[in-house]
N, CA, C and O atoms as a GROMACS GRO file, in nm:
protein
  304
    1MET      N    1  -5.774   7.275   5.571
    1MET     CA    2  -5.799   7.142   5.673
    1MET      C    3  -5.649   7.040   5.686
    1MET      O    4  -5.618   6.978   5.584
    2SER      N    5  -5.590   7.031   5.768
    2SER     CA    6  -5.466   6.943   5.782
    2SER      C    7  -5.526   6.767   5.752
    2SER      O    8  -5.634   6.716   5.779
    3GLN      N    9  -5.411   6.711   5.691
    3GLN     CA   10  -5.460   6.564   5.719
    3GLN      C   11  -5.414   6.491   5.837
    3GLN      O   12  -5.453   6.378   5.867
    4GLY      N   13  -5.329   6.561   5.903
    4GLY     CA   14  -5.245   6.486   6.020
    4GLY      C   15  -5.142   6.407   6.012
    4GLY      O   16  -5.084   6.398   5.903
    5ALA      N   17  -5.107   6.348   6.100
    5ALA     CA   18  -5.001   6.248   6.094
    5ALA      C   19  -5.046   6.115   5.969
    5ALA      O   20  -5.166   6.112   5.945
    6HIS      N   21  -5.006   6.067   5.933
    6HIS     CA   22  -5.015   5.965   5.848
    6HIS      C   23  -4.911   5.842   5.866
    6HIS      O   24  -4.795   5.873   5.837
    7TRP      N   25  -4.932   5.707   5.910
    7TRP     CA   26  -4.854   5.624   5.924
    7TRP      C   27  -4.840   5.535   5.798
    7TRP      O   28  -4.938   5.471   5.761
    8THR      N   29  -4.728   5.527   5.735
    8THR     CA   30  -4.734   5.400   5.650
    8THR      C   31  -4.668   5.261   5.687
    8THR      O   32  -4.565   5.278   5.752
    9TYR      N   33  -4.692   5.160   5.669
    9TYR     CA   34  -4.646   5.040   5.716
    9TYR      C   35  -4.613   4.979   5.628
    9TYR      O   36  -4.684   4.986   5.527
   10PRO      N   37  -4.468   4.875   5.626
   10PRO     CA   38  -4.446   4.775   5.508
   10PRO      C   39  -4.612   4.692   5.494
   10PRO      O   40  -4.686   4.674   5.591
   11LYS      N   41  -4.637   4.659   5.383
   11LYS     CA   42  -4.775   4.590   5.372
   11LYS      C   43  -4.712   4.417   5.398
   11LYS      O   44  -4.594   4.384   5.388
   12ILE      N   45  -4.807   4.344   5.427
   12ILE     CA   46  -4.796   4.207   5.506
   12ILE      C   47  -4.734   4.142   5.371
   12ILE      O   48  -4.652   4.054   5.397
   13ARG      N   49  -4.757   4.169   5.210
   13ARG     CA   50  -4.705   4.094   5.104
   13ARG      C   51  -4.551   4.117   5.126
   13ARG      O   52  -4.465   4.030   5.137
   14ASP      N   53  -4.536   4.243   5.129
   14ASP     CA   54  -4.400   4.302   5.133
   14ASP      C   55  -4.288   4.218   5.202
   14ASP      O   56  -4.174   4.200   5.160
   15VAL      N   57  -4.351   4.165   5.330
   15VAL     CA   58  -4.284   4.152   5.446
   15VAL      C   59  -4.284   3.995   5.454
   15VAL      O   60  -4.195   3.934   5.513
   16LEU      N   61  -4.395   3.932   5.387
   16LEU     CA   62  -4.407   3.781   5.372
   16LEU      C   63  -4.347   3.710   5.255
   16LEU      O   64  -4.282   3.605   5.259
   17LYS      N   65  -4.379   3.780   5.150
   17LYS     CA   66  -4.330   3.718   5.032
   17LYS      C   67  -4.199   3.671   5.016
   17LYS      O   68  -4.105   3.751   5.014
   18GLY      N   69  -4.177   3.501   4.999
   18GLY     CA   70  -4.068   3.449   5.006
   18GLY      C   71  -4.011   3.437   5.157
   18GLY      O   72  -3.893   3.431   5.190
   19ARG      N   73  -4.109   3.437   5.229
   19ARG     CA   74  -4.025   3.400   5.353
   19ARG      C   75  -4.168   3.300   5.399
   19ARG      O   76  -4.271   3.292   5.333
   20VAL      N   77  -4.146   3.240   5.511
   20VAL     CA   78  -4.259   3.166   5.637
   20VAL      C   79  -4.191   3.243   5.765
   20VAL      O   80  -4.082   3.244   5.822
   21MET      N   81  -4.330   3.314   5.779
   21MET     CA   82  -4.327   3.359   5.943
   21MET      C   83  -4.446   3.335   6.027
   21MET      O   84  -4.551   3.282   5.994
   22THR      N   85  -4.408   3.388   6.151
   22THR     CA   86  -4.513   3.379   6.252
   22THR      C   87  -4.601   3.487   6.238
   22THR      O   88  -4.565   3.584   6.172
   23THR      N   89  -4.736   3.482   6.304
   23THR     CA   90  -4.805   3.571   6.284
   23THR      C   91  -4.737   3.717   6.389
   23THR      O   92  -4.744   3.833   6.348
   24THR      N   93  -4.701   3.694   6.466
   24THR     CA   94  -4.647   3.791   6.572
   24THR      C   95  -4.504   3.833   6.484
   24THR      O   96  -4.471   3.952   6.485
   25ALA      N   97  -4.441   3.757   6.428
   25ALA     CA   98  -4.316   3.799   6.338
   25ALA      C   99  -4.360   3.943   6.247
   25ALA      O  100  -4.303   4.053   6.252
   26ILE      N  101  -4.465   3.907   6.174
   26ILE     CA  102  -4.529   3.998   6.066
   26ILE      C  103  -4.592   4.110   6.103
   26ILE      O  104  -4.607   4.210   6.032
   27ALA      N  105  -4.640   4.090   6.244
   27ALA     CA  106  -4.691   4.207   6.313
   27ALA      C  107  -4.566   4.339   6.360
   27ALA      O  108  -4.578   4.461   6.357
   28GLU      N  109  -4.455   4.258   6.398
   28GLU     CA  110  -4.330   4.325   6.460
   28GLU      C  111  -4.295   4.385   6.334
   28GLU      O  112  -4.267   4.505   6.344
   29ALA      N  113  -4.289   4.333   6.209
   29ALA     CA  114  -4.216   4.376   6.086
   29ALA      C  115  -4.307   4.499   6.008
   29ALA      O  116  -4.257   4.592   5.945
   30THR      N  117  -4.452   4.477   6.027
   30THR     CA  118  -4.521   4.583   5.972
   30THR      C  119  -4.574   4.683   6.078
   30THR      O  120  -4.645   4.779   6.049
   31GLY      N  121  -4.534   4.654   6.200
   31GLY     CA  122  -4.586   4.770   6.281
   31GLY      C  123  -4.722   4.770   6.325
   31GLY      O  124  -4.764   4.871   6.381
   32ARG      N  125  -4.808   4.653   6.305
   32ARG     CA  126  -4.947   4.681   6.330
   32ARG      C  127  -4.949   4.538   6.457
   32ARG      O  128  -4.861   4.458   6.488
   33THR      N  129  -5.078   4.552   6.503
   33THR     CA  130  -5.098   4.507   6.613
   33THR      C  131  -5.091   4.328   6.552
   33THR      O  132  -5.098   4.292   6.435
   34PRO      N  133  -5.078   4.245   6.667
   34PRO     CA  134  -5.114   4.080   6.612
   34PRO      C  135  -5.243   4.038   6.605
   34PRO      O  136  -5.265   3.942   6.532
   35ARG      N  137  -5.343   4.093   6.670
   35ARG     CA  138  -5.498   4.111   6.636
   35ARG      C  139  -5.507   4.141   6.503
   35ARG      O  140  -5.552   4.054   6.428
   36SER      N  141  -5.470   4.257   6.455
   36SER     CA  142  -5.491   4.303   6.302
   36SER      C  143  -5.460   4.232   6.203
   36SER      O  144  -5.531   4.191   6.111
   37VAL      N  145  -5.340   4.215   6.227
   37VAL     CA  146  -5.244   4.098   6.141
   37VAL      C  147  -5.305   3.950   6.126
   37VAL      O  148  -5.300   3.874   6.029
   38HIS      N  149  -5.358   3.936   6.235
   38HIS     CA  150  -5.434   3.761   6.241
   38HIS      C  151  -5.576   3.794   6.156
   38HIS      O  152  -5.615   3.703   6.083
   39ALA      N  153  -5.640   3.889   6.160
   39ALA     CA  154  -5.757   3.927   6.080
   39ALA      C  155  -5.759   3.941   5.946
   39ALA      O  156  -5.838   3.897   5.862
   40GLN      N  157  -5.632   4.028   5.932
   40GLN     CA  158  -5.604   4.018   5.796
   40GLN      C  159  -5.520   3.900   5.726
   40GLN      O  160  -5.515   3.898   5.603
   41LEU      N  161  -5.456   3.806   5.799
   41LEU     CA  162  -5.424   3.658   5.730
   41LEU      C  163  -5.537   3.609   5.720
   41LEU      O  164  -5.563   3.550   5.615
   42GLY      N  165  -5.632   3.620   5.819
   42GLY     CA  166  -5.767   3.514   5.792
   42GLY      C  167  -5.842   3.550   5.652
   42GLY      O  168  -5.863   3.471   5.560
   43GLN      N  169  -5.875   3.679   5.658
   43GLN     CA  170  -5.917   3.720   5.526
   43GLN      C  171  -5.835   3.648   5.400
   43GLN      O  172  -5.892   3.572   5.321
   44PHE      N  173  -5.710   3.677   5.392
   44PHE     CA  174  -5.612   3.648   5.305
   44PHE      C  175  -5.627   3.501   5.283
   44PHE      O  176  -5.629   3.472   5.163
   45LEU      N  177  -5.638   3.392   5.370
   45LEU     CA  178  -5.664   3.249   5.394
   45LEU      C  179  -5.783   3.242   5.303
   45LEU      O  180  -5.777   3.179   5.198
   46ALA      N  181  -5.883   3.301   5.338
   46ALA     CA  182  -5.997   3.267   5.293
   46ALA      C  183  -6.009   3.304   5.138
   46ALA      O  184  -6.095   3.244   5.075
   47ARG      N  185  -5.934   3.393   5.075
   47ARG     CA  186  -5.928   3.414   4.934
   47ARG      C  187  -5.814   3.320   4.854
   47ARG      O  188  -5.805   3.317   4.731
   48GLY      N  189  -5.724   3.240   4.952
   48GLY     CA  190  -5.642   3.176   4.863
   48GLY      C  191  -5.512   3.231   4.870
   48GLY      O  192  -5.420   3.165   4.822
   49ILE      N  193  -5.486   3.361   4.930
   49ILE     CA  194  -5.381   3.451   4.924
   49ILE      C  195  -5.251   3.409   4.990
   49ILE      O  196  -5.140   3.435   4.942
   50VAL      N  197  -5.269   3.346   5.098
   50VAL     CA  198  -5.159   3.293   5.184
   50VAL      C  199  -5.215   3.159   5.261
   50VAL      O  200  -5.331   3.155   5.301
   51GLU      N  201  -5.133   3.064   5.276
   51GLU     CA  202  -5.162   2.953   5.356
   51GLU      C  203  -5.082   2.908   5.496
   51GLU      O  204  -4.969   2.953   5.516
   52ARG      N  205  -5.143   2.821   5.590
   52ARG     CA  206  -5.045   2.795   5.702
   52ARG      C  207  -4.985   2.738   5.663
   52ARG      O  208  -5.030   2.672   5.569
   53ALA      N  209  -4.816   2.714   5.708
   53ALA     CA  210  -4.728   2.648   5.684
   53ALA      C  211  -4.680   2.579   5.783
   53ALA      O  212  -4.568   2.531   5.769
   54GLY      N  213  -4.756   2.558   5.908
   54GLY     CA  214  -4.701   2.498   6.055
   54GLY      C  215  -4.749   2.535   6.124
   54GLY      O  216  -4.857   2.595   6.118
   55ILE      N  217  -4.650   2.498   6.264
   55ILE     CA  218  -4.665   2.532   6.351
   55ILE      C  219  -4.500   2.550   6.421
   55ILE      O  220  -4.422   2.454   6.424
   56ASP      N  221  -4.470   2.664   6.466
   56ASP     CA  222  -4.297   2.709   6.500
   56ASP      C  223  -4.294   2.633   6.623
   56ASP      O  224  -4.366   2.655   6.720
   57SER      N  225  -4.186   2.523   6.611
   57SER     CA  226  -4.160   2.454   6.728
   57SER      C  227  -4.042   2.512   6.772
   57SER      O  228  -3.966   2.432   6.827
   58ASP      N  229  -4.007   2.615   6.765
   58ASP     CA  230  -3.868   2.675   6.848
   58ASP      C  231  -3.910   2.752   6.975
   58ASP      O  232  -3.834   2.777   7.068
   59ILE      N  233  -4.116   2.804   6.966
   59ILE     CA  234  -4.138   2.876   7.078
   59ILE      C  235  -4.180   2.782   7.180
   59ILE      O  236  -4.241   2.681   7.145
   60ASP      N  237  -4.161   2.800   7.277
   60ASP     CA  238  -4.228   2.756   7.405
   60ASP      C  239  -4.324   2.774   7.468
   60ASP      O  240  -4.318   2.845   7.568
   61ASN      N  241  -4.445   2.713   7.425
   61ASN     CA  242  -4.571   2.771   7.445
   61ASN      C  243  -4.628   2.748   7.602
   61ASN      O  244  -4.697   2.824   7.670
   62ARG      N  245  -4.584   2.640   7.627
   62ARG     CA  246  -4.621   2.595   7.816
   62ARG      C  247  -4.769   2.606   7.829
   62ARG      O  248  -4.817   2.627   7.941
   63GLY      N  249  -4.845   2.594   7.722
   63GLY     CA  250  -4.965   2.578   7.749
   63GLY      C  251  -5.083   2.725   7.724
   63GLY      O  252  -5.206   2.725   7.721
   64ARG      N  253  -4.988   2.836   7.710
   64ARG     CA  254  -5.025   3.023   7.724
   64ARG      C  255  -5.063   3.022   7.576
   64ARG      O  256  -4.987   2.974   7.492
   65GLY      N  257  -5.213   3.091   7.539
   65GLY     CA  258  -5.230   3.138   7.434
   65GLY      C  259  -5.229   2.993   7.303
   65GLY      O  260  -5.234   2.871   7.322
   66ARG      N  261  -5.222   3.068   7.179
   66ARG     CA  262  -5.184   3.004   7.064
   66ARG      C  263  -5.110   2.929   7.008
   66ARG      O  264  -5.024   3.012   6.977
   67PRO      N  265  -5.065   2.818   6.961
   67PRO     CA  266  -4.907   2.812   6.894
   67PRO      C  267  -4.895   2.906   6.805
   67PRO      O  268  -4.985   2.977   6.761
   68ALA      N  269  -4.770   2.908   6.774
   68ALA     CA  270  -4.729   3.016   6.711
   68ALA      C  271  -4.749   2.931   6.537
   68ALA      O  272  -4.683   2.836   6.495
   69VAL      N  273  -4.849   2.996   6.475
   69VAL     CA  274  -4.898   2.932   6.323
   69VAL      C  275  -4.772   3.026   6.251
   69VAL      O  276  -4.745   3.144   6.276
   70MET      N  277  -4.701   2.930   6.151
   70MET     CA  278  -4.618   3.010   6.048
   70MET      C  279  -4.728   3.029   5.920
   70MET      O  280  -4.818   2.949   5.896
   71TRP      N  281  -4.702   3.140   5.848
   71TRP     CA  282  -4.764   3.156   5.720
   71TRP      C  283  -4.681   3.174   5.608
   71TRP      O  284  -4.565   3.212   5.621
   72LYS      N  285  -4.730   3.150   5.501
   72LYS     CA  286  -4.668   3.189   5.368
   72LYS      C  287  -4.740   3.211   5.282
   72LYS      O  288  -4.850   3.159   5.268
   73TRP      N  289  -4.666   3.328   5.179
   73TRP     CA  290  -4.781   3.371   5.071
   73TRP      C  291  -4.766   3.278   4.950
   73TRP      O  292  -4.672   3.205   4.917
   74VAL      N  293  -4.900   3.303   4.884
   74VAL     CA  294  -4.867   3.175   4.775
   74VAL      C  295  -4.924   3.252   4.636
   74VAL      O  296  -4.914   3.201   4.524
   75ALA      N  297  -4.993   3.399   4.663
   75ALA     CA  298  -5.024   3.468   4.560
   75ALA      C  299  -4.936   3.470   4.447
   75ALA      O  300  -4.868   3.369   4.429
   76LYS      N  301  -4.930   3.525   4.402
   76LYS     CA  302  -4.815   3.579   4.254
   76LYS      C  303  -4.794   3.717   4.276
   76LYS      O  304  -4.724   3.782   4.198
   0.00000   0.00000   0.00000
């Protein structure tokens, strides 16, 4: 029985550790969808692994969607 294709993506921790990034930037760096990254960050936030680090003021939102939330890794 064949396993099929197995995609490996950098983990959120590897991408985010030592940086402050938006959800979209994390999704692009890990190859995941913004929705799945947002869900994972919500779980990490509840466990105290990440923190919100503000709003990205460089993004011109013009009232569409959510503001660009910045995240930082705080766990060791």
